[in-house]
mmCIF file of the N, C-alpha and C atoms, coordinates in Angstrom:
data_MODEL
# 
_entry.id   MODEL 
# 
loop_
_atom_site.group_PDB 
_atom_site.id 
_atom_site.type_symbol 
_atom_site.label_atom_id 
_atom_site.label_alt_id 
_atom_site.label_comp_id 
_atom_site.label_asym_id 
_atom_site.label_entity_id 
_atom_site.label_seq_id 
_atom_site.pdbx_PDB_ins_code 
_atom_site.Cartn_x 
_atom_site.Cartn_y 
_atom_site.Cartn_z 
_atom_site.occupancy 
_atom_site.B_iso_or_equiv 
_atom_site.pdbx_formal_charge 
_atom_site.auth_seq_id 
_atom_site.auth_comp_id 
_atom_site.auth_asym_id 
_atom_site.auth_atom_id 
_atom_site.pdbx_PDB_model_num 
ATOM 1   N N  . MET A 1 1  ? -57.381 193.387 167.104 1.00 0.00 ? 1  MET A N  1 
ATOM 2   C CA . MET A 1 1  ? -56.388 193.041 165.859 1.00 0.00 ? 1  MET A CA 1 
ATOM 3   C C  . MET A 1 1  ? -57.008 193.876 164.824 1.00 0.00 ? 1  MET A C  1 
ATOM 4   N N  . GLU A 1 2  ? -57.293 194.909 164.635 1.00 0.00 ? 2  GLU A N  1 
ATOM 5   C CA . GLU A 1 2  ? -57.684 195.223 163.830 1.00 0.00 ? 2  GLU A CA 1 
ATOM 6   C C  . GLU A 1 2  ? -56.857 196.821 163.326 1.00 0.00 ? 2  GLU A C  1 
ATOM 7   N N  . ASP A 1 3  ? -55.621 196.874 164.110 1.00 0.00 ? 3  ASP A N  1 
ATOM 8   C CA . ASP A 1 3  ? -54.775 197.748 163.885 1.00 0.00 ? 3  ASP A CA 1 
ATOM 9   C C  . ASP A 1 3  ? -53.351 196.974 163.528 1.00 0.00 ? 3  ASP A C  1 
ATOM 10  N N  . ALA A 1 4  ? -53.115 195.737 163.491 1.00 0.00 ? 4  ALA A N  1 
ATOM 11  C CA . ALA A 1 4  ? -51.926 194.704 163.162 1.00 0.00 ? 4  ALA A CA 1 
ATOM 12  C C  . ALA A 1 4  ? -51.834 195.073 162.339 1.00 0.00 ? 4  ALA A C  1 
ATOM 13  N N  . GLY A 1 5  ? -52.129 195.156 160.754 1.00 0.00 ? 5  GLY A N  1 
ATOM 14  C CA . GLY A 1 5  ? -51.619 195.174 159.691 1.00 0.00 ? 5  GLY A CA 1 
ATOM 15  C C  . GLY A 1 5  ? -50.451 196.634 159.404 1.00 0.00 ? 5  GLY A C  1 
ATOM 16  N N  . PHE A 1 6  ? -51.409 197.881 159.831 1.00 0.00 ? 6  PHE A N  1 
ATOM 17  C CA . PHE A 1 6  ? -50.989 199.379 160.412 1.00 0.00 ? 6  PHE A CA 1 
ATOM 18  C C  . PHE A 1 6  ? -49.564 198.717 161.330 1.00 0.00 ? 6  PHE A C  1 
ATOM 19  N N  . ILE A 1 7  ? -49.494 197.910 162.110 1.00 0.00 ? 7  ILE A N  1 
ATOM 20  C CA . ILE A 1 7  ? -48.828 198.296 163.517 1.00 0.00 ? 7  ILE A CA 1 
ATOM 21  C C  . ILE A 1 7  ? -47.532 197.017 162.058 1.00 0.00 ? 7  ILE A C  1 
ATOM 22  N N  . LEU A 1 8  ? -47.802 195.856 161.706 1.00 0.00 ? 8  LEU A N  1 
ATOM 23  C CA . LEU A 1 8  ? -46.559 194.967 161.067 1.00 0.00 ? 8  LEU A CA 1 
ATOM 24  C C  . LEU A 1 8  ? -46.205 196.105 159.621 1.00 0.00 ? 8  LEU A C  1 
ATOM 25  N N  . GLY A 1 9  ? -46.742 197.073 159.488 1.00 0.00 ? 9  GLY A N  1 
ATOM 26  C CA . GLY A 1 9  ? -46.281 197.753 158.429 1.00 0.00 ? 9  GLY A CA 1 
ATOM 27  C C  . GLY A 1 9  ? -45.258 198.867 158.836 1.00 0.00 ? 9  GLY A C  1 
ATOM 28  N N  . SER A 1 10 ? -45.342 199.408 159.518 1.00 0.00 ? 10 SER A N  1 
ATOM 29  C CA . SER A 1 10 ? -44.907 200.406 160.062 1.00 0.00 ? 10 SER A CA 1 
ATOM 30  C C  . SER A 1 10 ? -43.638 199.963 160.657 1.00 0.00 ? 10 SER A C  1 
ATOM 31  N N  . TYR A 1 11 ? -43.296 198.485 162.052 1.00 0.00 ? 11 TYR A N  1 
ATOM 32  C CA . TYR A 1 11 ? -42.385 197.821 162.184 1.00 0.00 ? 11 TYR A CA 1 
ATOM 33  C C  . TYR A 1 11 ? -41.577 197.098 160.702 1.00 0.00 ? 11 TYR A C  1 
ATOM 34  N N  . PHE A 1 12 ? -41.951 197.253 159.828 1.00 0.00 ? 12 PHE A N  1 
ATOM 35  C CA . PHE A 1 12 ? -41.527 196.566 158.328 1.00 0.00 ? 12 PHE A CA 1 
ATOM 36  C C  . PHE A 1 12 ? -40.681 197.797 158.009 1.00 0.00 ? 12 PHE A C  1 
ATOM 37  N N  . LEU A 1 13 ? -41.190 198.855 157.500 1.00 0.00 ? 13 LEU A N  1 
ATOM 38  C CA . LEU A 1 13 ? -41.171 200.169 157.225 1.00 0.00 ? 13 LEU A CA 1 
ATOM 39  C C  . LEU A 1 13 ? -39.689 201.364 157.854 1.00 0.00 ? 13 LEU A C  1 
ATOM 40  N N  . THR A 1 14 ? -39.753 200.556 159.024 1.00 0.00 ? 14 THR A N  1 
ATOM 41  C CA . THR A 1 14 ? -38.865 201.367 160.004 1.00 0.00 ? 14 THR A CA 1 
ATOM 42  C C  . THR A 1 14 ? -37.566 200.342 160.340 1.00 0.00 ? 14 THR A C  1 
ATOM 43  N N  . PHE A 1 15 ? -38.052 198.695 160.251 1.00 0.00 ? 15 PHE A N  1 
ATOM 44  C CA . PHE A 1 15 ? -36.503 198.091 159.871 1.00 0.00 ? 15 PHE A CA 1 
ATOM 45  C C  . PHE A 1 15 ? -35.817 198.064 158.550 1.00 0.00 ? 15 PHE A C  1 
ATOM 46  N N  . ALA A 1 16 ? -36.253 198.588 157.282 1.00 0.00 ? 16 ALA A N  1 
ATOM 47  C CA . ALA A 1 16 ? -36.089 198.634 156.112 1.00 0.00 ? 16 ALA A CA 1 
ATOM 48  C C  . ALA A 1 16 ? -35.766 200.222 155.668 1.00 0.00 ? 16 ALA A C  1 
ATOM 49  N N  . THR A 1 17 ? -36.136 200.981 156.207 1.00 0.00 ? 17 THR A N  1 
ATOM 50  C CA . THR A 1 17 ? -35.849 202.181 156.487 1.00 0.00 ? 17 THR A CA 1 
ATOM 51  C C  . THR A 1 17 ? -34.212 202.306 157.641 1.00 0.00 ? 17 THR A C  1 
ATOM 52  N N  . VAL A 1 18 ? -33.796 201.876 158.274 1.00 0.00 ? 18 VAL A N  1 
ATOM 53  C CA . VAL A 1 18 ? -32.456 201.408 159.159 1.00 0.00 ? 18 VAL A CA 1 
ATOM 54  C C  . VAL A 1 18 ? -31.392 200.458 158.515 1.00 0.00 ? 18 VAL A C  1 
ATOM 55  N N  . GLY A 1 19 ? -32.102 199.742 158.042 1.00 0.00 ? 19 GLY A N  1 
ATOM 56  C CA . GLY A 1 19 ? -30.870 198.518 157.355 1.00 0.00 ? 19 GLY A CA 1 
ATOM 57  C C  . GLY A 1 19 ? -31.078 199.136 155.532 1.00 0.00 ? 19 GLY A C  1 
ATOM 58  N N  . LEU A 1 20 ? -31.528 199.738 154.925 1.00 0.00 ? 20 LEU A N  1 
ATOM 59  C CA . LEU A 1 20 ? -31.245 200.637 154.159 1.00 0.00 ? 20 LEU A CA 1 
ATOM 60  C C  . LEU A 1 20 ? -29.920 202.152 154.372 1.00 0.00 ? 20 LEU A C  1 
ATOM 61  N N  . PHE A 1 21 ? -29.915 202.285 155.392 1.00 0.00 ? 21 PHE A N  1 
ATOM 62  C CA . PHE A 1 21 ? -29.013 203.075 155.587 1.00 0.00 ? 21 PHE A CA 1 
ATOM 63  C C  . PHE A 1 21 ? -28.340 202.860 155.804 1.00 0.00 ? 21 PHE A C  1 
ATOM 64  N N  . ALA A 1 22 ? -27.944 201.636 156.884 1.00 0.00 ? 22 ALA A N  1 
ATOM 65  C CA . ALA A 1 22 ? -26.827 201.126 157.547 1.00 0.00 ? 22 ALA A CA 1 
ATOM 66  C C  . ALA A 1 22 ? -26.089 200.483 156.345 1.00 0.00 ? 22 ALA A C  1 
ATOM 67  N N  . TRP A 1 23 ? -27.078 200.331 154.787 1.00 0.00 ? 23 TRP A N  1 
ATOM 68  C CA . TRP A 1 23 ? -26.515 199.338 153.960 1.00 0.00 ? 23 TRP A CA 1 
ATOM 69  C C  . TRP A 1 23 ? -25.582 200.369 153.321 1.00 0.00 ? 23 TRP A C  1 
ATOM 70  N N  . ARG A 1 24 ? -26.116 201.897 152.677 1.00 0.00 ? 24 ARG A N  1 
ATOM 71  C CA . ARG A 1 24 ? -25.565 202.817 152.393 1.00 0.00 ? 24 ARG A CA 1 
ATOM 72  C C  . ARG A 1 24 ? -24.892 203.456 153.128 1.00 0.00 ? 24 ARG A C  1 
ATOM 73  N N  . THR A 1 25 ? -24.777 203.373 154.916 1.00 0.00 ? 25 THR A N  1 
ATOM 74  C CA . THR A 1 25 ? -23.325 204.340 155.268 1.00 0.00 ? 25 THR A CA 1 
ATOM 75  C C  . THR A 1 25 ? -22.133 202.891 154.926 1.00 0.00 ? 25 THR A C  1 
ATOM 76  N N  . LEU A 1 26 ? -22.712 202.499 154.819 1.00 0.00 ? 26 LEU A N  1 
ATOM 77  C CA . LEU A 1 26 ? -21.233 200.978 155.093 1.00 0.00 ? 26 LEU A CA 1 
ATOM 78  C C  . LEU A 1 26 ? -20.903 201.349 154.056 1.00 0.00 ? 26 LEU A C  1 
ATOM 79  N N  . ARG A 1 27 ? -21.840 201.225 152.214 1.00 0.00 ? 27 ARG A N  1 
ATOM 80  C CA . ARG A 1 27 ? -20.838 201.309 151.385 1.00 0.00 ? 27 ARG A CA 1 
ATOM 81  C C  . ARG A 1 27 ? -20.374 202.570 150.750 1.00 0.00 ? 27 ARG A C  1 
ATOM 82  N N  . SER A 1 28 ? -20.828 203.608 151.714 1.00 0.00 ? 28 SER A N  1 
ATOM 83  C CA . SER A 1 28 ? -20.113 205.137 151.526 1.00 0.00 ? 28 SER A CA 1 
ATOM 84  C C  . SER A 1 28 ? -18.661 204.834 152.286 1.00 0.00 ? 28 SER A C  1 
ATOM 85  N N  . GLY A 1 29 ? -18.355 204.330 153.218 1.00 0.00 ? 29 GLY A N  1 
ATOM 86  C CA . GLY A 1 29 ? -17.379 203.992 153.778 1.00 0.00 ? 29 GLY A CA 1 
ATOM 87  C C  . GLY A 1 29 ? -16.677 203.066 152.971 1.00 0.00 ? 29 GLY A C  1 
ATOM 88  N N  . ARG A 1 30 ? -17.324 202.180 152.625 1.00 0.00 ? 30 ARG A N  1 
ATOM 89  C CA . ARG A 1 30 ? -15.372 201.486 152.342 1.00 0.00 ? 30 ARG A CA 1 
ATOM 90  C C  . ARG A 1 30 ? -15.076 202.177 150.591 1.00 0.00 ? 30 ARG A C  1 
ATOM 91  N N  . LYS A 1 31 ? -16.286 202.607 150.090 1.00 0.00 ? 31 LYS A N  1 
ATOM 92  C CA . LYS A 1 31 ? -15.934 203.767 148.687 1.00 0.00 ? 31 LYS A CA 1 
ATOM 93  C C  . LYS A 1 31 ? -14.641 204.459 149.093 1.00 0.00 ? 31 LYS A C  1 
ATOM 94  N N  . LEU A 1 32 ? -15.104 204.813 150.518 1.00 0.00 ? 32 LEU A N  1 
ATOM 95  C CA . LEU A 1 32 ? -13.986 206.125 150.626 1.00 0.00 ? 32 LEU A CA 1 
ATOM 96  C C  . LEU A 1 32 ? -12.502 205.362 151.214 1.00 0.00 ? 32 LEU A C  1 
ATOM 97  N N  . ALA A 1 33 ? -13.136 204.471 152.121 1.00 0.00 ? 33 ALA A N  1 
ATOM 98  C CA . ALA A 1 33 ? -11.280 203.471 152.558 1.00 0.00 ? 33 ALA A CA 1 
ATOM 99  C C  . ALA A 1 33 ? -10.682 203.777 151.311 1.00 0.00 ? 33 ALA A C  1 
ATOM 100 N N  . ASP A 1 34 ? -11.221 203.053 149.873 1.00 0.00 ? 34 ASP A N  1 
ATOM 101 C CA . ASP A 1 34 ? -10.385 202.856 148.683 1.00 0.00 ? 34 ASP A CA 1 
ATOM 102 C C  . ASP A 1 34 ? -9.553  203.572 148.606 1.00 0.00 ? 34 ASP A C  1 
ATOM 103 N N  . GLN A 1 35 ? -10.151 205.376 148.715 1.00 0.00 ? 35 GLN A N  1 
ATOM 104 C CA . GLN A 1 35 ? -9.387  206.149 148.176 1.00 0.00 ? 35 GLN A CA 1 
ATOM 105 C C  . GLN A 1 35 ? -8.109  207.055 148.963 1.00 0.00 ? 35 GLN A C  1 
ATOM 106 N N  . ILE A 1 36 ? -7.629  206.169 150.258 1.00 0.00 ? 36 ILE A N  1 
ATOM 107 C CA . ILE A 1 36 ? -6.947  206.708 150.957 1.00 0.00 ? 36 ILE A CA 1 
ATOM 108 C C  . ILE A 1 36 ? -5.726  205.009 150.753 1.00 0.00 ? 36 ILE A C  1 
ATOM 109 N N  . PRO A 1 37 ? -4.742  206.086 150.723 1.00 0.00 ? 37 PRO A N  1 
ATOM 110 C CA . PRO A 1 37 ? -2.871  205.132 151.035 1.00 0.00 ? 37 PRO A CA 1 
ATOM 111 C C  . PRO A 1 37 ? -3.093  204.362 151.818 1.00 0.00 ? 37 PRO A C  1 
ATOM 112 N N  . ASP A 1 38 ? -2.725  202.806 151.960 1.00 0.00 ? 38 ASP A N  1 
ATOM 113 C CA . ASP A 1 38 ? -3.177  201.576 153.098 1.00 0.00 ? 38 ASP A CA 1 
ATOM 114 C C  . ASP A 1 38 ? -1.749  202.150 154.370 1.00 0.00 ? 38 ASP A C  1 
ATOM 115 N N  . ASP A 1 39 ? -1.003  202.975 154.011 1.00 0.00 ? 39 ASP A N  1 
ATOM 116 C CA . ASP A 1 39 ? -0.771  203.290 154.945 1.00 0.00 ? 39 ASP A CA 1 
ATOM 117 C C  . ASP A 1 39 ? -1.089  204.273 155.942 1.00 0.00 ? 39 ASP A C  1 
ATOM 118 N N  . ASP A 1 40 ? -2.007  204.936 155.799 1.00 0.00 ? 40 ASP A N  1 
ATOM 119 C CA . ASP A 1 40 ? -2.200  206.071 155.868 1.00 0.00 ? 40 ASP A CA 1 
ATOM 120 C C  . ASP A 1 40 ? -3.652  205.504 156.840 1.00 0.00 ? 40 ASP A C  1 
ATOM 121 N N  . LYS A 1 41 ? -3.967  204.216 156.651 1.00 0.00 ? 41 LYS A N  1 
ATOM 122 C CA . LYS A 1 41 ? -5.294  203.602 157.351 1.00 0.00 ? 41 LYS A CA 1 
ATOM 123 C C  . LYS A 1 41 ? -4.602  202.928 158.542 1.00 0.00 ? 41 LYS A C  1 
ATOM 124 N N  . TYR A 1 42 ? -4.594  203.869 159.782 1.00 0.00 ? 42 TYR A N  1 
ATOM 125 C CA . TYR A 1 42 ? -4.812  203.470 160.738 1.00 0.00 ? 42 TYR A CA 1 
ATOM 126 C C  . TYR A 1 42 ? -5.142  202.097 161.365 1.00 0.00 ? 42 TYR A C  1 
ATOM 127 N N  . TRP A 1 43 ? -6.591  202.071 161.310 1.00 0.00 ? 43 TRP A N  1 
ATOM 128 C CA . TRP A 1 43 ? -6.896  200.523 161.482 1.00 0.00 ? 43 TRP A CA 1 
ATOM 129 C C  . TRP A 1 43 ? -7.154  199.642 161.169 1.00 0.00 ? 43 TRP A C  1 
ATOM 130 N N  . LEU A 1 44 ? -6.183  199.347 160.483 1.00 0.00 ? 44 LEU A N  1 
ATOM 131 C CA . LEU A 1 44 ? -5.548  198.246 159.580 1.00 0.00 ? 44 LEU A CA 1 
ATOM 132 C C  . LEU A 1 44 ? -4.451  197.875 160.793 1.00 0.00 ? 44 LEU A C  1 
# 
């Protein structure tokens, strides 16, 4: 149990990093999608 803080801190740091990366990726994708005309958006 001596390393519990290190392990939990590592998990928190990992999940925070992945969450930040996902948030920035989605934000960037939405920003770029706004620049494309609706007629060219094949995913709609």
